[in-house]
N, CA, C and O atoms as a Tinker XYZ file with bonds, in Angstrom:
   296  protein
     1  N    -84.507000 -118.521000 -107.585000    73     2
     2  CA   -85.012000 -119.413000 -106.577000    64     1     3
     3  C    -84.960000 -118.856000 -105.178000    63     2     4     5
     4  O    -85.312000 -119.558000 -104.230000    81     3
     5  N    -84.527000 -117.600000 -105.013000    73     3     6
     6  CA   -84.480000 -117.021000 -103.665000    64     5     7
     7  C    -85.860000 -116.985000 -103.038000    63     6     8     9
     8  O    -86.017000 -117.275000 -101.852000    81     7
     9  N    -86.861000 -116.629000 -103.833000    73     7    10
    10  CA   -88.223000 -116.512000 -103.311000    64     9    11
    11  C    -88.727000 -117.872000 -102.828000    63    10    12    13
    12  O    -89.407000 -117.958000 -101.806000    81    11
    13  N    -88.395000 -118.926000 -103.558000    73    11    14
    14  CA   -88.793000 -120.273000 -103.175000    64    13    15
    15  C    -88.171000 -120.648000 -101.838000    63    14    16    17
    16  O    -88.834000 -121.217000 -100.971000    81    15
    17  N    -86.899000 -120.327000 -101.679000    73    15    18
    18  CA   -86.175000 -120.689000 -100.458000    64    17    19
    19  C    -86.655000 -119.900000  -99.247000    63    18    20    21
    20  O    -86.637000 -120.423000  -98.133000    81    19
    21  N    -87.080000 -118.661000  -99.435000    73    19    22
    22  CA   -87.477000 -117.825000  -98.310000    64    21    23
    23  C    -88.904000 -118.126000  -97.841000    63    22    24    25
    24  O    -89.257000 -117.798000  -96.708000    81    23
    25  N    -89.717000 -118.736000  -98.680000    73    23    26
    26  CA   -91.098000 -119.050000  -98.319000    64    25    27
    27  C    -91.156000 -120.345000  -97.523000    63    26    28    29
    28  O    -90.814000 -121.411000  -98.036000    81    27
    29  N    -91.580000 -120.254000  -96.292000    73    27    30
    30  CA   -91.678000 -121.430000  -95.434000    64    29    31
    31  C    -93.048000 -122.082000  -95.467000    63    30    32    33
    32  O    -93.300000 -123.023000  -94.714000    81    31
    33  N    -93.930000 -121.606000  -96.316000    73    31    34
    34  CA   -95.304000 -122.095000  -96.339000    64    33    35
    35  C    -95.635000 -122.914000  -97.585000    63    34    36    37
    36  O    -96.796000 -123.249000  -97.819000    81    35
    37  N    -94.612000 -123.238000  -98.385000    73    35    38
    38  CA   -94.766000 -124.056000  -99.591000    64    37    39
    39  C    -95.794000 -123.477000 -100.567000    63    38    40    41
    40  O    -96.590000 -124.210000 -101.154000    81    39
    41  N    -95.763000 -122.156000 -100.729000    73    39    42
    42  CA   -96.666000 -121.476000 -101.661000    64    41    43
    43  C    -96.145000 -121.609000 -103.092000    63    42    44    45
    44  O    -96.927000 -121.796000 -104.024000    81    43
    45  N    -94.845000 -121.515000 -103.263000    73    43    46
    46  CA   -94.238000 -121.455000 -104.598000    64    45    47
    47  C    -93.693000 -122.801000 -105.053000    63    46    48    49
    48  O    -93.353000 -123.661000 -104.240000    81    47
    49  N    -93.617000 -122.964000 -106.371000    73    47    50
    50  CA   -93.053000 -124.174000 -106.964000    64    49    51
    51  C    -92.337000 -123.789000 -108.246000    63    50    52    53
    52  O    -92.865000 -123.022000 -109.051000    81    51
    53  N    -91.137000 -124.320000 -108.437000    73    51    54
    54  CA   -90.367000 -124.071000 -109.648000    64    53    55
    55  C    -90.871000 -124.986000 -110.760000    63    54    56    57
    56  O    -91.073000 -126.181000 -110.544000    81    55
    57  N    -91.072000 -124.424000 -111.944000    73    55    58
    58  CA   -91.540000 -125.213000 -113.090000    64    57    59
    59  C    -90.711000 -124.852000 -114.308000    63    58    60    61
    60  O    -90.222000 -123.729000 -114.437000    81    59
    61  N    -90.562000 -125.819000 -115.199000    73    59    62
    62  CA   -89.909000 -125.571000 -116.476000    64    61    63
    63  C    -90.971000 -125.275000 -117.520000    63    62    64    65
    64  O    -92.081000 -125.802000 -117.454000    81    63
    65  N    -90.624000 -124.424000 -118.491000    73    63    66
    66  CA   -91.538000 -124.100000 -119.581000    64    65    67
    67  C    -90.897000 -124.571000 -120.883000    63    66    68    69
    68  O    -89.783000 -124.169000 -121.218000    81    67
    69  N    -91.612000 -125.427000 -121.613000    73    67    70
    70  CA   -91.106000 -125.932000 -122.891000    64    69    71
    71  C    -91.256000 -124.859000 -123.955000    63    70    72    73
    72  O    -91.887000 -123.827000 -123.723000    81    71
    73  N    -90.675000 -125.105000 -125.124000    73    71    74
    74  CA   -90.796000 -124.139000 -126.217000    64    73    75
    75  C    -92.229000 -124.038000 -126.739000    63    74    76    77
    76  O    -92.555000 -123.095000 -127.460000    81    75
    77  N    -93.096000 -125.006000 -126.380000    73    75    78
    78  CA   -94.517000 -124.936000 -126.737000    64    77    79
    79  C    -95.348000 -124.217000 -125.686000    63    78    80    81
    80  O    -96.554000 -124.045000 -125.861000    81    79
    81  N    -94.710000 -123.793000 -124.585000    73    79    82
    82  CA   -95.413000 -123.078000 -123.522000    64    81    83
    83  C    -96.023000 -123.975000 -122.460000    63    82    84    85
    84  O    -96.790000 -123.503000 -121.622000    81    83
    85  N    -95.696000 -125.259000 -122.480000    73    83    86
    86  CA   -96.219000 -126.188000 -121.492000    64    85    87
    87  C    -95.318000 -126.218000 -120.262000    63    86    88    89
    88  O    -94.102000 -126.065000 -120.369000    81    87
    89  N    -95.928000 -126.418000 -119.087000    73    87    90
    90  CA   -95.184000 -126.516000 -117.846000    64    89    91
    91  C    -94.771000 -127.961000 -117.601000    63    90    92    93
    92  O    -95.553000 -128.884000 -117.826000    81    91
    93  N    -93.529000 -128.153000 -117.137000    73    91    94
    94  CA   -93.032000 -129.469000 -116.750000    64    93    95
    95  C    -92.415000 -129.348000 -115.365000    63    94    96    97
    96  O    -91.885000 -128.300000 -114.994000    81    95
    97  N    -92.494000 -130.429000 -114.611000    73    95    98
    98  CA   -91.969000 -130.428000 -113.242000    64    97    99
    99  C    -90.450000 -130.312000 -113.249000    63    98   100   101
   100  O    -89.775000 -130.854000 -114.124000    81    99
   101  N    -89.932000 -129.603000 -112.268000    73    99   102
   102  CA   -88.492000 -129.445000 -112.081000    64   101   103
   103  C    -88.168000 -129.949000 -110.683000    63   102   104   105
   104  O    -88.763000 -129.501000 -109.703000    81   103
   105  N    -87.233000 -130.872000 -110.592000    73   103   106
   106  CA   -86.821000 -131.375000 -109.298000    64   105   107
   107  C    -85.623000 -130.575000 -108.811000    63   106   108   109
   108  O    -84.565000 -130.574000 -109.441000    81   107
   109  N    -85.798000 -129.898000 -107.689000    73   107   110
   110  CA   -84.688000 -129.136000 -107.121000    64   109   111
   111  C    -83.690000 -130.085000 -106.492000    63   110   112   113
   112  O    -84.064000 -131.011000 -105.771000    81   111
   113  N    -82.430000 -129.853000 -106.764000    73   111   114
   114  CA   -81.374000 -130.662000 -106.192000    64   113   115
   115  C    -81.188000 -132.009000 -106.864000    63   114   116   117
   116  O    -80.444000 -132.850000 -106.360000    81   115
   117  N    -81.846000 -132.229000 -107.985000    73   115   118
   118  CA   -81.688000 -133.503000 -108.692000    64   117   119
   119  C    -80.289000 -133.594000 -109.271000    63   118   120   121
   120  O    -79.735000 -132.599000 -109.738000    81   119
   121  N    -79.727000 -134.779000 -109.238000    73   119   122
   122  CA   -78.375000 -134.983000 -109.751000    64   121   123
   123  C    -78.334000 -134.930000 -111.275000    63   122   124   125
   124  O    -77.328000 -134.530000 -111.860000    81   123
   125  N    -79.431000 -135.336000 -111.914000    73   123   126
   126  CA   -79.463000 -135.357000 -113.374000    64   125   127
   127  C    -79.756000 -133.968000 -113.921000    63   126   128   129
   128  O    -80.506000 -133.201000 -113.316000    81   127
   129  N    -79.172000 -133.651000 -115.049000    73   127   130
   130  CA   -79.396000 -132.358000 -115.698000    64   129   131
   131  C    -80.580000 -132.505000 -116.655000    63   130   132   133
   132  O    -80.453000 -133.112000 -117.718000    81   131
   133  N    -81.743000 -131.941000 -116.268000    73   131   134
   134  CA   -82.939000 -132.062000 -117.091000    64   133   135
   135  C    -83.232000 -130.775000 -117.850000    63   134   136   137
   136  O    -84.361000 -130.571000 -118.297000    81   135
   137  N    -82.239000 -129.904000 -118.004000    73   135   138
   138  CA   -82.435000 -128.634000 -118.696000    64   137   139
   139  C    -82.848000 -128.809000 -120.152000    63   138   140   141
   140  O    -83.394000 -127.875000 -120.738000    81   139
   141  N    -82.611000 -129.967000 -120.754000    73   139   142
   142  CA   -82.979000 -130.196000 -122.134000    64   141   143
   143  C    -84.481000 -130.323000 -122.345000    63   142   144   145
   144  O    -84.964000 -130.206000 -123.471000    81   143
   145  N    -85.225000 -130.563000 -121.261000    73   143   146
   146  CA   -86.664000 -130.746000 -121.359000    64   145   147
   147  C    -87.419000 -129.424000 -121.490000    63   146   148   149
   148  O    -88.565000 -129.421000 -121.940000    81   147
   149  N    -86.816000 -128.321000 -121.116000    73   147   150
   150  CA   -87.516000 -127.041000 -121.119000    64   149   151
   151  C    -86.590000 -125.909000 -121.532000    63   150   152   153
   152  O    -85.366000 -126.023000 -121.475000    81   151
   153  N    -87.214000 -124.809000 -121.951000    73   151   154
   154  CA   -86.484000 -123.633000 -122.413000    64   153   155
   155  C    -86.027000 -122.742000 -121.261000    63   154   156   157
   156  O    -84.923000 -122.198000 -121.283000    81   155
   157  N    -86.887000 -122.600000 -120.259000    73   155   158
   158  CA   -86.557000 -121.744000 -119.117000    64   157   159
   159  C    -87.280000 -122.245000 -117.885000    63   158   160   161
   160  O    -88.191000 -123.068000 -117.979000    81   159
   161  N    -86.874000 -121.748000 -116.733000    73   159   162
   162  CA   -87.520000 -122.071000 -115.465000    64   161   163
   163  C    -88.261000 -120.829000 -114.973000    63   162   164   165
   164  O    -87.772000 -119.706000 -115.099000    81   163
   165  N    -89.447000 -121.051000 -114.411000    73   163   166
   166  CA   -90.239000 -119.968000 -113.836000    64   165   167
   167  C    -90.781000 -120.415000 -112.489000    63   166   168   169
   168  O    -90.937000 -121.609000 -112.233000    81   167
   169  N    -91.066000 -119.449000 -111.636000    73   167   170
   170  CA   -91.670000 -119.751000 -110.354000    64   169   171
   171  C    -93.174000 -119.655000 -110.519000    63   170   172   173
   172  O    -93.674000 -118.701000 -111.113000    81   171
   173  N    -93.899000 -120.635000 -109.998000    73   171   174
   174  CA   -95.353000 -120.636000 -110.076000    64   173   175
   175  C    -95.934000 -120.649000 -108.671000    63   174   176   177
   176  O    -95.260000 -121.031000 -107.714000    81   175
   177  N    -97.168000 -120.237000 -108.555000    73   175   178
   178  CA   -97.865000 -120.281000 -107.274000    64   177   179
   179  C    -98.630000 -121.597000 -107.227000    63   178   180   181
   180  O    -99.635000 -121.772000 -107.916000    81   179
   181  N    -98.140000 -122.515000 -106.407000    73   179   182
   182  CA   -98.710000 -123.856000 -106.341000    64   181   183
   183  C    -99.793000 -123.969000 -105.278000    63   182   184   185
   184  O   -100.763000 -124.704000 -105.461000    81   183
   185  N    -99.642000 -123.256000 -104.179000    73   183   186
   186  CA  -100.569000 -123.356000 -103.051000    64   185   187
   187  C   -100.914000 -121.964000 -102.532000    63   186   188   189
   188  O   -100.453000 -121.559000 -101.465000    81   187
   189  N   -101.719000 -121.246000 -103.285000    73   187   190
   190  CA  -102.037000 -119.854000 -102.950000    64   189   191
   191  C   -102.691000 -119.713000 -101.572000    63   190   192   193
   192  O   -102.480000 -118.708000 -100.893000    81   191
   193  N   -103.467000 -120.688000 -101.158000    73   191   194
   194  CA  -104.156000 -120.597000  -99.871000    64   193   195
   195  C   -103.196000 -120.718000  -98.692000    63   194   196   197
   196  O   -103.571000 -120.399000  -97.563000    81   195
   197  N   -101.971000 -121.170000  -98.927000    73   195   198
   198  CA  -100.970000 -121.245000  -97.862000    64   197   199
   199  C   -100.342000 -119.884000  -97.571000    63   198   200   201
   200  O    -99.711000 -119.707000  -96.529000    81   199
   201  N   -100.505000 -118.933000  -98.467000    73   199   202
   202  CA   -99.882000 -117.620000  -98.325000    64   201   203
   203  C   -100.522000 -116.840000  -97.182000    63   202   204   205
   204  O   -101.745000 -116.730000  -97.097000    81   203
   205  N    -99.671000 -116.297000  -96.299000    73   203   206
   206  CA  -100.153000 -115.477000  -95.186000    64   205   207
   207  C    -99.871000 -113.994000  -95.428000    63   206   208   209
   208  O   -100.168000 -113.162000  -94.570000    81   207
   209  N    -99.303000 -113.657000  -96.578000    73   207   210
   210  CA   -99.065000 -112.260000  -96.930000    64   209   211
   211  C    -97.861000 -111.629000  -96.266000    63   210   212   213
   212  O    -97.824000 -110.409000  -96.107000    81   211
   213  N    -96.883000 -112.414000  -95.876000    73   211   214
   214  CA   -95.689000 -111.868000  -95.220000    64   213   215
   215  C    -94.831000 -111.055000  -96.183000    63   214   216   217
   216  O    -94.038000 -110.218000  -95.750000    81   215
   217  N    -94.983000 -111.292000  -97.482000    73   215   218
   218  CA   -94.285000 -110.597000  -98.553000    64   217   219
   219  C    -92.781000 -110.835000  -98.577000    63   218   220   221
   220  O    -92.044000 -110.045000  -99.167000    81   219
   221  N    -92.314000 -111.908000  -97.949000    73   219   222
   222  CA   -90.885000 -112.234000  -97.971000    64   221   223
   223  C    -90.420000 -112.500000  -99.398000    63   222   224   225
   224  O    -89.310000 -112.121000  -99.770000    81   223
   225  N    -91.264000 -113.149000 -100.198000    73   223   226
   226  CA   -90.906000 -113.443000 -101.592000    64   225   227
   227  C    -90.724000 -112.154000 -102.382000    63   226   228   229
   228  O    -89.796000 -112.041000 -103.183000    81   227
   229  N    -91.594000 -111.196000 -102.164000    73   227   230
   230  CA   -91.523000 -109.922000 -102.880000    64   229   231
   231  C    -90.301000 -109.108000 -102.457000    63   230   232   233
   232  O    -89.689000 -108.419000 -103.274000    81   231
   233  N    -89.957000 -109.195000 -101.187000    73   231   234
   234  CA   -88.818000 -108.429000 -100.678000    64   233   235
   235  C    -87.490000 -108.944000 -101.215000    63   234   236   237
   236  O    -86.555000 -108.165000 -101.401000    81   235
   237  N    -87.396000 -110.244000 -101.465000    73   235   238
   238  CA   -86.121000 -110.821000 -101.894000    64   237   239
   239  C    -85.993000 -110.947000 -103.409000    63   238   240   241
   240  O    -84.894000 -111.174000 -103.915000    81   239
   241  N    -87.093000 -110.804000 -104.140000    73   239   242
   242  CA   -87.081000 -110.982000 -105.594000    64   241   243
   243  C    -86.397000 -109.801000 -106.286000    63   242   244   245
   244  O    -86.875000 -108.672000 -106.184000    81   243
   245  N    -85.281000 -110.045000 -106.991000    73   243   246
   246  CA   -84.585000 -108.939000 -107.650000    64   245   247
   247  C    -85.335000 -108.411000 -108.876000    63   246   248   249
   248  O    -85.068000 -107.302000 -109.338000    81   247
   249  N    -86.273000 -109.204000 -109.400000    73   247   250
   250  CA   -87.026000 -108.783000 -110.579000    64   249   251
   251  C    -88.383000 -108.174000 -110.233000    63   250   252   253
   252  O    -89.116000 -107.747000 -111.125000    81   251
   253  N    -88.719000 -108.133000 -108.953000    73   251   254
   254  CA   -89.992000 -107.559000 -108.478000    64   253   255
   255  C    -91.191000 -108.220000 -109.153000    63   254   256   257
   256  O    -92.070000 -107.539000 -109.682000    81   255
   257  N    -91.219000 -109.536000 -109.131000    73   255   258
   258  CA   -92.259000 -110.319000 -109.810000    64   257   259
   259  C    -93.567000 -110.414000 -109.030000    63   258   260   261
   260  O    -94.600000 -110.742000 -109.613000    81   259
   261  N    -93.549000 -110.139000 -107.752000    73   259   262
   262  CA   -94.708000 -110.413000 -106.909000    64   261   263
   263  C    -95.462000 -109.158000 -106.509000    63   262   264   265
   264  O    -94.875000 -108.109000 -106.243000    81   263
   265  N    -96.768000 -109.296000 -106.474000    73   263   266
   266  CA   -97.648000 -108.284000 -105.898000    64   265   267
   267  C    -98.576000 -108.999000 -104.921000    63   266   268   269
   268  O    -98.832000 -110.196000 -105.055000    81   267
   269  N    -99.066000 -108.269000 -103.958000    73   267   270
   270  CA   -99.946000 -108.858000 -102.954000    64   269   271
   271  C   -101.205000 -108.011000 -102.809000    63   270   272   273
   272  O   -101.164000 -106.786000 -102.923000    81   271
   273  N   -102.309000 -108.678000 -102.559000    73   271   274
   274  CA  -103.585000 -108.006000 -102.341000    64   273   275
   275  C   -104.382000 -108.832000 -101.333000    63   274   276   277
   276  O   -104.223000 -110.051000 -101.258000    81   275
   277  N   -105.229000 -108.172000 -100.569000    73   275   278
   278  CA  -106.054000 -108.917000  -99.608000    64   277   279
   279  C   -106.978000 -109.899000 -100.321000    63   278   280   281
   280  O   -107.468000 -109.616000 -101.414000    81   279
   281  N   -107.209000 -111.034000  -99.710000    73   279   282
   282  CA  -108.129000 -112.019000 -100.230000    64   281   283
   283  C   -109.537000 -111.580000  -99.882000    63   282   284   285
   284  O   -109.818000 -111.259000  -98.727000    81   283
   285  N   -110.416000 -111.564000 -100.853000    73   283   286
   286  CA  -111.793000 -111.151000 -100.604000    64   285   287
   287  C   -112.613000 -112.359000 -100.186000    63   286   288   289
   288  O   -112.506000 -113.429000 -100.785000    81   287
   289  N   -113.427000 -112.187000  -99.162000    73   287   290
   290  CA  -114.299000 -113.267000  -98.687000    64   289   291
   291  C   -115.555000 -113.315000  -99.549000    63   290   292   293
   292  O   -116.118000 -112.287000  -99.924000    81   291
   293  N   -115.970000 -114.520000  -99.846000    73   291   294
   294  CA  -117.176000 -114.676000 -100.657000    64   293   295
   295  C   -118.311000 -115.197000  -99.848000    63   294   296
   296  O   -119.407000 -115.388000 -100.373000    81   295
């Protein structure tokens, strides 16, 4: 979740993945333990157009999950 915390533009969103491969919402800071609903948590790109390319998420990610490329105009 470091990448989520470092992004100030609300680009990323944490999601749970069920054993069937479906995404379910994950509430950060929720008091209830909802880990039984999903197998693992993954970071998803929820608002790609909010990204300004600062690459803060890529710099802090220990797994090197992010790549960046210029947006092409159509």
